[in-house]
N, C-alpha and C positions, 0 to 999 in steps of 0.2 A: 504494499499499499504506500501511497505517497502522502506528502503533507496536505495535498488538496482533498484527501479522503477523510480528513480529521472530522471530529464530531462538531457539535454546535460551537460557534465561535465564542470565546471569552472576550469581553470588551478590552481592548488594548489599554495598558496603563501608560499614559504619555506624560504623567505629572513629573515634575522635577522635585524629588524628595530631599534635596540637600538642606531644606529648611529644618529638618529634624536635628541638625547639628547645632542650631541656634535656640530652639525651644522644644519643650516636651511634646510628644505625639499625643493628641487628644483622644485617640482611639486606644492604642495599646498601652499608653502611659510611659513609654520609654523616654528617658531623660538623659541625653548624651552628655550633659554637663556633669553628671554624677559618675561617669565611666572613665576609669583610668585604663591605659593600655594593658596593664597587668591583669585587669579584670576580664579582658575579652576572651582569652583562651579558655579559662574555666567556664565562662558563660556560653561559649559555643559548644562545649562538651555537654553542658546541662541541657541546652536547647536540643541537641541531638537525641537525648533521652526521651523528649516529648514526641519526637517524630517516630521513634521506635514503637511507642504505644499507638500512635495514630495509624501507622502502617500495619499493625498486627490486628487491628479491629475490623469487625464487619462493616461494610460500607465504605472502606478506604477508597474504592474506585468510583463511588457514587457521588455525582454532583448534587449539592444540596438544592440547587435551583438552576434553571437554564442560564448560561452565561457566567457561571461561577465555577472555578476550579474545584475538583474533588480534593480530598486530603492528599491522595497519591500525586496528583498534578502539582499541588503546592510543594509537596516533598521533592519532586523532580526539580522544581525551580530552586528550592533551597540548596539541594545538592549542587546545582550548577552555579549558584551564587558563591558557594564556598570555593569552587574551582576558579572562577573569574577573579575573585578578590585575592586569592592566594597568588595568582599570576601577577596581579597588579602590585602587590606588596614586593614580590620578587623583582619586578621591574624598577620600582622606586629605589629599592636598595642597591640595584646594580648599575643604574643610570642616573644621570643628573637631570632632574625635572622632565621626565619622559611624558609623552602623551599616550594615554591608554586607548587601545583599539575600542571602537564602539561595540556594544553588546546589546542587541535587540532581544529583550526577554520574550516577547510575544513570537517573534520569528523562531527563537530557539525552542519554544513550546511546540510550535507546529512542526518544525523540522525533526525534533526529537520524539514526536508522537507521545507526548506526556499523557495523552488520553488513553494510551494502550499500555502504559507502564505496568510492570509486575511489582506489587508492593514489596515483596520480600527482597527482590533484587535492588530496588531503590533504597531500602533501609540499609543494606550493606554499603552501598555506594555513598549514601549520605553520611553514615558514620565515618567512613574513610576520609571523605572530603572535609568533614568538620574537624577531625583530628589533625589532618594535614595543615589546614588553615590555622588551627589553634596553636600548633607547634611552631608555625612561622611567627605568630605574634609573640609567643613566649620567648622566642630566641632574639627578638629585636633588641639590640643594645640601646641604652639610654641616649647615646650620642646620635643614634640614627632615627629616633622617633619623630624628628621634625623635618626629615628629608621629604621633598615635595614632588608631586606629579600632578597632572591635570587630565580631565576628560576632553574630548574633542569639541565639546560645547563651551569650553572655557572654565568649567568648575574646577577649582583647585583644591587639593587635598594634601595633608601631611600623612605620614604613616599612621599617626595616632587618630586623625580625623577619618581616615580611610577605614580604620578598624571600627571606630564608633558607628560609621555609616553602614558598614557590613553587619554589625551586630543588630542595628535596628531592623534591617531587612528581615532577618530570620526570626527575631523576636516578634515582629509584627505579623508574620505569616503563621506563627504558632498561635497568636492571638486570634487569627482568622479561623483557625480550626479547633478552638478551645472546647467548644461544646462536643464535638466529635471525640476529641481526645479524652475528656472527662468521662463520657459514656463508655468508651472503649476500656479505660482504666478500670472502672467498676466491673465491666463485663468480664474482663480477663482475670480479675481477682475477687469474684463475687463470694466464693466460698471462704476465702481468707478474711474478707471483710465481715462476713457473718460471724465467723469465730471470734474475731478481734473486738466486735462490738456487742457481744452477747451479754456482757455484764451490765446491769442496770444501775446507774449512779443514783445517789439519793436525791439530787435535784430533779432528775427526770422522773423518778418514782413519785415525788411530790407533785410534779406537774401532771402526770397521768391521773393521780388521785383527784386533783382539783378539776381537771378537764371532765373526768367521768361524773363527778358530783354535779356539774353544771348541766348535765343532760339526763334525760329520763332513761331507765332501763330499756333496752331494745332500740335505742336511738341508732340511726344509720349514719356512719361516719365514712367519709371518703378520705383515705390516707394517700397522700402524695409523697412518693419516695419510701416505699415499704422496706427497701433494702433486704436485710436478712430476716425480717419478720418479727423482731423482738417487740417493737411497740404495739403492733397489731394484736399480738398474743396477750399483751398486758391489758390493752383496752377491752378485749373480749372477756378477759378474766374479771373485768369490772362491770360486765353486763352489757356492753355495747356491741353492735354489729358492724364490722369493718369491711369495707371494700378495699382490698390490697391492690395497689398499683405501683408501677415503677417504670421510668423511661428506659431502664437497663434490662435487656432481655435475660441476662444471666441471673439477675435476682428473681425474675418472674419464674424462670425454670426451677430455681431452688425452692420457691414457695410452692409451686405446683407439685414438685417431687415430695414435699412434706405433707401433701394432702389438702392444700388450700387452693381455693379459687383465686386467681390473680390475673391481672391484665397488664400488658405493655401499654403505657399511656403517657403521652407528652401533654401536660396541661396547657401548653401554649397553643397547640393546634388540633388536638384530638377531641372527639366528642366525649364530654364528661358523663353523658348518659345518666342524668339524675333521676331519681324516682319522681312520680308525678308531683308530689308536694315539695320536692327538693331534699337535699341531704340535710340532716340535722347538725352536721358539723364537718369540719375539715381539719385534719391533723397533718401538719407538714413539719416534722422535726428534722432539722439539719438537711433539708433537701432543696429548698428554694434559694439557698446560698449559691447554687450552681447556675441559677437563671441569670442571663445577661441583664444589666441594669435597665436598658431600654425596654426589655420584654416583661419585667416584673409587673408593671401596671396592667398589662394585658392579661397575664396569668391570674392576677388577683381579681380582676374584673370578671373573668370567666368563672372563677370559683364562686364569686359572690352571686352570680346569676344562677348557679346551680345549687345554691343553699337557701333554705327557707328563711323567712324573716325570723330573727332571733337565734338562728343557727350559730354555732360557736366555731371560730377559727382560732387555731394556735399554730404559730410558725416561729422558727428560730433561725437566725442567721448570725454569722460572725461580725463582730464590730470592727470597724476600721474604715480606711479610705481606699478608693479605687478598686482594682481587682489584681489578682496575681496567682501564681502557681504555688502549690504546696505538695511536698513529697513526705509530709509528716501525717501522723494520725493513724487510723486503723489499717491502712495499706500504704506502701511506699511509692506506688506509681503516681506520676504527676497528674494533678487535677486542678482545674481552674475554679477560683472562688471569687465571688463578688461580695465586697465588704460594704457595710452600711453603718451610718450614724443614726442616732435615735430620731432626730427631727425629720430628716428626709425620709426615713422608713415610715414614720407615722403618717406623713403627708401622702405617701404612695398608697398605704393601706386605706386611709380615709378617702382618697380620691378614686379608689376603685369601688366604692360603695359600701364599705364596712364601717361600723361604728367602733372606733378604738376604745377598748375598755381598760387595758393595762399593758404597760411596757416595763419589763424588768431587765436588769443587767446582772449577769452572773459570770463567774470565773470558770473556764474550762479546765480540763485535767492537765493540759499542756501549757498553761499560762495564757491562753487566748481568752478574749472576752466575747461573750455571747449576748445577743439581744433576743428576747422572747416577747412576742406580741400576742395578746388575746383580744379578739375583736368579734363583733356580732353582726349578723346579716341585717340588712336595712329593714326598717319597719318594726324593730324590736319593741 
């Protein structure tokens, strides 16, 4: 097949991204001003670990929407970015103020048939490319970090700014696939997560008690993010009827294997299938913290529409600013988290049609801070 046989076109990226060297990226949060050359090699290696998870997950070759690359296509681009920047660093170190050959990333995607790439092959190539580029940055002597080169459009770089620019590219594209990566991480380690999260902490136990006491026996609760099933079992032991759901197929398979009905459900887009009078409550413990900031209002609005007046919502998220990757917690695979502050979170919950009743702040087991919101369906 030729490049002309490629699948639906992805809109070419013709923007000049050099501005990320002067101010933080409003999307991925990358701030070049905080990055030293010594940080770049380790950061490239850590970024490669994200792509290993992405490429090992179901749906790695599936485009999320027409005109947007699949995770595997993004990974092909990142692999080639490592190669291109390693070559540019070598050139700057070998020559005085060289001009870099133009690289058309969209032409490279077509010629390289990114849309037909094998994820396992790309994973190995990306790992090798990341390590080769990281090793080059690690080896740059202090006296050489300010050596200069330029692109043929006139943009000028030093070795250090080239490294920062390189790092933003791969960080940003990991941000592009963060939802896929997070789902894949849980999917690949569902059993390990269930085992690691089986113990019920006293704060969660108290929250379960309070939640159950606010509802009548037999009340129907929609659980968003059932995970290994611990909370659903506890809610049922307190007399409630729980619909188990999770966006991760691996968790749903575990729940079904344990004899429970469970559904793969993405609350952002899937039919919530409420009973005629609506759910009596929604339990979302440590699950909506993976929802992108721009999407949480939509999710909460949809949940409110599926809940009866006076129905009880309880959700928990991690407190903080922005979003980021974590390899700590119940599993070590990288997952993306969206952090919230109390005021903005209350505003989003209220704006989605809920009446905010209580917001509490607690300490987690690993020193993190959590926000818990209890809210009620409109018309209470």
